[in-house]
N, C-alpha and C positions, 0 to 999 in steps of 0.2 A: 705533291708527288707527280711531277710532270713526266708522262711516258705515253707512248701510243696505246698501251693497254687501258689507260684511264679514259682516253677519248673513245676507245672501242666500247667501253661500258656505257658512256653517256651519249655518244653520237656514232653508233656502229656503222651507219650507212654513209657517213661523211667521206668524201674522197680524200685519201691520204696521198696517193701517188697518181698522177695523170701522165701517161707517156705522150709527148707532144706530137709525134708523127702518127702513131697508130691510133691514138685516142684511148688506149687501154686504161682502165681505171682499177685501182686497188683501194678498197674501202678500209677504214680503220679496223673493222672486225676481221677482214681478211689478212691485213698486215699482222695483227696480233696473233691470229691462229697460225699463220704460216711461220712466223718467227718462233712461236712455241714449238711447232713441229720440227723446225730446223734445229732448235736447241735439243730437243729429244733425240734427233738423229745424231747430233754430235756426241752426246753422252753415250748412245748405243754403240758408237764406234770407238769408245774408250777415250775420247778427248775430255780432259779435265780442265778446271780453272788454271789459267796461265799457259795452256798449250797454244800453239800457233797454227793458223791456216793461211792459205793464200788463194786469191781469186784473180783470174785474168779474164775479164768480161767487158764487152761493150756496154753502153748504157742500156739497162733493162730493169724491169721491176724486181727481178730476182736478186739483183745486186743489193738493193736496199733491204730486201727481206732477209738475205743471208747476214748482212751486217747487224741487223737487229737480233737475229738468232744468236750471233756471237756476243752482242752487247748484254744480253740477258743470261748468258751462260759462262761469262768470265773468260771467253776465248779472245786471244789477240789475233786480229785479222789484218792481213797485208794485201791491199790491192796492188796489182802489177800492171804497168803500162801495157796497153795492147800493141804498142809500136816496137817493143823490144824483140830482139832476136833470141834464138835458143840459148846461146851462151850467157847473155845478160839475164835472161829469165831464170836459168838454172842457178846462177850466182845468188840471186835474191832468195830463191827457195831454200838453198843451202844455208845462206847467211841467217835467215830469219828462223830456221828450224821448223818450217811448216810440216805438219803431219798429214794434212789434207790439202788437195789442190782442186779448185773448181774452175772450169773454163766453158767455152761454147764452141759449136762447129766452126764459127768464123775464125777462131784462134787455133784451129786444130793443127795447122802446119807447124807452128812453133810448139804448141802445148803437147802435141803428140810425141815430140822428142823427149819430154820429161819422163815418159814411161820407162826409158832405158836407165833411169836413175837420176834422182834429184834430192840428195841429202836424206832427210828423215821422212819424206813423203811416202805414205803407204796406201792412201786412199785417193782415187782419181774419179771426179764427177764432172758431168757436163749438163748445162742447162740448154733448153731449146733443141735437144736432139741427143743422139748418142754416137759413139765411134768405138772401134776396137780398143779395149783397155780402159774405157770410161763407162761408169754407170750413170743412169739418169738421176739427176738431183731431184727433179719433180716427182718421179715415181717413188724414190726412197722417202721423200718427205711425206707424201700422201699416205704412207703406211704407218706414220707415227701419230700418236695421240696429240690433240691440240691443247692439252693441259700444260700448265707450267711445270718445269722440272723441279725436283725437290731441293736442289742445291744451287739456286740462282746466284749469280755473282756479276759484278760489273766488268764487261769486256770492252777493250779499247782498240783503236787502230794502231798499227805501227807502219808508218809511211816511209818511203825511201826518197831521198833527194833525187832530183831529176837527172843527175848525171851529166849536166851540161859542161862540167869542167873535169870530170873524172868518173871513177866508179861510183855508183849510187851508194848512199849511206842510209842505213835504217835508223830512223829517229824514234826513240822509245820514250814516251811520257807515261809513267805508271798510272793506273786507274786512281781517280781521286777518292774513291770509296769502294767498299764491297757491295753497296746497295745499288742495284741496277735501276732503281726508281728515283735515284737522286737527281737533282737538277743537272741538265747537260752543262759541261764545263764552260762552253762559250756563251751560254744564255745570259749570265749576269754582266758580261763585258761587252763583246761585240753585239750580242743579241739585244741587250738593253739599249746600247748606243744607236742601233739602227731600227729600233721599234718593232722587233719581231714579236709576234703573239699568235694566239690561236686563230686570229682573223687573217693572218698572212697568207697570200697566194704567191709563191716563190717560183720564178722562172729560173731553171738551172740549165744553161746552154753548154756547159763544159763537161769533159769526161769525169765520171764519178771516181775514177782512181786517183784523182788529185786531191790535195788536202782541203782546199776551200770548198769545192763543190760537194765533196763527201760530207764534211763537217757541217756545212750550212744545211744540207738536206737532213742530216741526222737531227740537227737542232730544231728545224721547222717541224719535223714529225714528232719530236719529243714534246713540243709546245702545243701540238694539235692543229697546226696549220695544214695547208695543202701545197704540195710541190709539183710543178709541171716540169718534167724532165725531157729535154730534147735528146733524141737518139744521136743526133749529130748536129753541130751548129750550122745554120744557114742564116744569113743576115735577114732576108725577107721573111722567112718562116718565123724567126724570133719576134719580129714586129707583129706578125699575124697572131701569134700565141698571146702576146701581151694584150692585144685588143680582144681576142676571143675569151680569155679567162679573166680579164680585168686584173692582171698581175700587179701586185703591190710592191714586190721586192724582186731583185735580180742581182746576179753576181757575174762580172765580166772581166775580161782581160783586154788591154788596149787594142790588140789587133782586131778584136770583134767590133769595137767602136769604129775603127778605120774602115772595115768592110761594110758596116752599115752606112757610114757616111759616104762611101763611094758608090752606093746605089743611086740610080737616077733620082733626081729631086721629086719627080712626079710619083715614083714608087714609094719613097719615104713618106710623102704627104698623104698617101692613101690610108695610113694606119693611125689609130687613136692610141696614144701612149700616156694619156692623162691620168690613168689609174696608178701609174708608177709613183711610189713614195720615196723609195731608196734604190737607186741604181748604183750598186757597190762595185768598185773595181780595185784590182791589186795585181800581184804576180810580176809585173814589169812596169818600169816608168812609162807614163803616158805623155806623148808629145804635147807641148803646150797648145799648139794650134788645134790639135784634135780635141783636147778637152774643152777648149773654148767653144768649139762648134757643137759639142754635145750639150753643154750647158745652154747654149743659145737654142738648141732644138728641143731638148727635154725639160728645160727649166732647172732650177736649183735643187734637183734631186740627186745629182751626181756626187757621190761620196767615195773617198778613197782611204784605204788603210795600208800600212806597211807592216808586215809580219813575216814569219817563216814557220816551216813545219816544226822547227826547234822551239818555237814559242818563247824566245828570249826577250821579247818586247813587242810593243804595238804602238804605232802612231795612227792618228785619224785626222782627216781634214774634210770639211764639208765644202759645198760650192762657194758660199760666202767668204769663208776664210781663204780658200784657194785663190779667189779673184784678187785678194790683196797680197797673196804670197804665191804668185804663179810659178808652177813647177815644183812646189813643195809637196811632200807626202804627209806633212803635218807635225805637230808636237807630240811628244810621248804621252800616252795615256796609261801605259803599263811599263814600268821600268824607267830608268834614266839613260839618256843618250850621252855617249862620249865619242869624240872624234880623236883618233890616235894615230900618230905617225909611225914610221917603220922602226923607230927606236923605243916605242912604247910611251912616248910623251903625249899628254893630252893637249890638243890644239884649241886655240880660241875660235870664236865665231868667224866664219868666212874662209877658213883654211880647210883644204881638202885632205882627208885621211880615211882610215878604215873605221867603219861604224861599229861601235860596241854598245851593249846594254848592260847595266848593272841592276841588281835587285834580286829579291828572293825567287822571282819567277825564272831567272836566268840559270836554270838548272835542268840539264838533260843529258842523255848519253846516246852515242851512236852505237847501235846494237853490235856487240862483238868487236868493236873497234876502239879500244881504250886509247890508242895513240892519236887517232883522229879526234876523239872527244877532248883529249888534253890540248890539242892544237887549237881548239875553238875558244879556249879560255886563256886570259893572261894571268900574270902573277897576282892581280887584285881580285880575280874571280869574275871579271867582266867577260862577256861572251860575244862572239861575232860569227856571222855566216859568210864573211868575206866581201860584203858590199862596201863600196867607197862613196863618200859624200861629205857634206858639210852642214853645219847649222848656222842660221842667221842670228841676229841679236835678240829675236823674239823666241828663240828655241825651236824654230821650225826646221825640220830636216829636209835636205835636198840630196837626192841620190845622183851620182854621176855614172857609176858602172860597177861591175864586178871587178874585184882586184885582179883576178886572173886575166881579164880582157884588156887591161890598160896597155896602151901602146907607148913605148918610149922611143921617140924619134928625135935624133939630134939632142938628146938629153932632156927633152920636154915630155911631160906626161900628157897623152892625148886620150880622151875617153870616147870610145866608139859610140856609146849611147847618144851622145850629143849630135854626132854626125848622122846616125840612123834616124833620130827624131826629126831632123830636117828633111832628109831624103825621102822619108815615107810620105811626106805631104805633097811631093811632086805628082801631078795628075797622071803621069804615065808609069808610076811605080806602085806595084802591089805589095812588095816586101823587099827588105834590104838587110844585108849583113856587112859589118865593117870590122876589120881585124888587121893586125900587123903581119907583114912578111919580112924576111931577112933582107937587109939592104947594106951593102958594103960601106956606103958613105954615111948613112944616118943611123945605122943599127937596125931600125925597123922602118918600113915604109907603110903608110896607110893604104889599104886596099878595100874597095867596095865591090860587093857582088849584089846585083840587082835582079829581082824577079819582076819583069815588066807586066803591066796589067794585061797587055796583049803582046803575044810573042812576035807579031809583025814589027813591033817597035824595037826588037833586039838588033839594032843596026849601029854602025859607027856614027851615023849622023845623030841619032837619038842619044848615044853615049856622050858625044861632044856637047849636045844641047843640055843634058843633065849636069855635066861638069861646069859649064859656063853659068848655069843657073845657080849651082852650089857656090861658086866663087863670089857671087853677090851676097851670100848669106853667112859665109864662114871665114874665119881668119885663114890666110893662105897656107899656113903650116898644117892646118887640119884638113885641107882639101885632099881627097884621095889621090895618090900618084897613079893609080890605075882603077878602071871600072870595068867589071865583067858582067855579062848577063848569064842568068841561070833559069831554066824552065820552072823549077819548083824548089824553093829553099826549105831546109829541114826545120821548119817551125811546126812544133807539135800542137795538138789541139788544146794544150794547157796555156797557149800563148807564148811559151818560151822558145827561143831560137837556139837550136842545138848547133851552134856555130863551131864547136870544137872540131867535129869531123870535117866540116866544110873548110875550115882554116888549114887543117892538116893536108887536105888535097892540094891546096894552092902552095903551101909552104914546101910540099914535097915535089913541086913542079908539075903535078897532075892538074888537068883541067876538068872541071865539072861539066863543061859543055864545049861546043865548037863555035859558040857565038862570038860576037865582036868584042874587042877590048879597046878602050880608049885610054891612052897614056897621057898624063899631064906633062906637057912640054914647057910649061910656063915657069 
């Protein structure tokens, strides 16, 4: 019966949650009591098994306490990105049917607009403070008894796609059981593969409102381990926390690796990361050179998996296998991979197409979106989330990009991710986005927008330098026709680049900055 309540009985004073910045500690006894009180509050407000709530919170201890209150009361909980505007937030609240909304003073500018109406929401709470129209979550919880509710049930998350290519979609995976003390769903698969246990000390550097950070934290706490949650990612602070807490596990996105690698060498060498057993990364393809440097620095503890909120399939690759299949995200460990062309024909190894998975696990629904759900499946029942890639003769999957981002220039498919993976390794580049813009001659022209490491480098001279450097590393047809500079690209703290809005600016003729532009005259 793996559950925080079990650890609370046997090791009540063991740290369950440690906040990385403040050092605040929540013991297992406190987590158990507060989650019971949260469940009592939900029932007192009339929320029953199967009802929905939403929370828009920065990383804090209350986030996980609320999730466990839902987990043991059968409530479906939807974390909302703290970067969304009012219209997008209202859309999610209405779409998920949330009856209760929890936020914080930091989110008040957007959250406050929900008071005017957001679907079925009737109860508004705030953690860490109060504001007009919002009640204090902590004060309300403190008035509740710490005993278990009489009708406990298994509650799960319902997460929304990041909306990088359109409106976010709610992904609902029904509870695996009614028993809230059952094994956490990830534990026998990814948990077992990556050695999670009650001895795990897990560093969580990403926002909890995303699938992997939330679910890994929930799994670690279910197993009786300790989670160290960073309020906000900082590359040096992450290294310091690994050393201070002797962290054994962590979960990253490639841009975090990049930012740690771009720290001065003397800074990186100050910290002991030898306690790390599994440094897990996912969410976006990792540039080959970046991963090579991480393995060289941290050793063969870098492991990668490919999955999605829809849980249609999983691939895993460890450092040893990756070094013989550079650039791969590994073979399937859940489901079977199929590469399919635009006509629905399955392609042989080496040919690029849309990635599908088959198997019993490839079953999900987008909440309230039957048409979008149907579009994710083909006539054979195989499911896709729109990624493009290929498999090699060994069955290892290689991702090239999202289907929506593919550039067709002169009749040739060009995958922006390949270009971005090279550009990001330039020593003057902090981040980069590549996309297509309309071109009379070629249909679409490749365009790059670069966030320089230092804004003083946003000059024509540096733009030309980067383009020349790129020509030595890419086929000519893939070299951007234009390179622009941007002070801050819209990459969210989940590691994903929201290039849709950026591309729309350029496609519409608008400029995101007044910086230089280098055009390819060659």
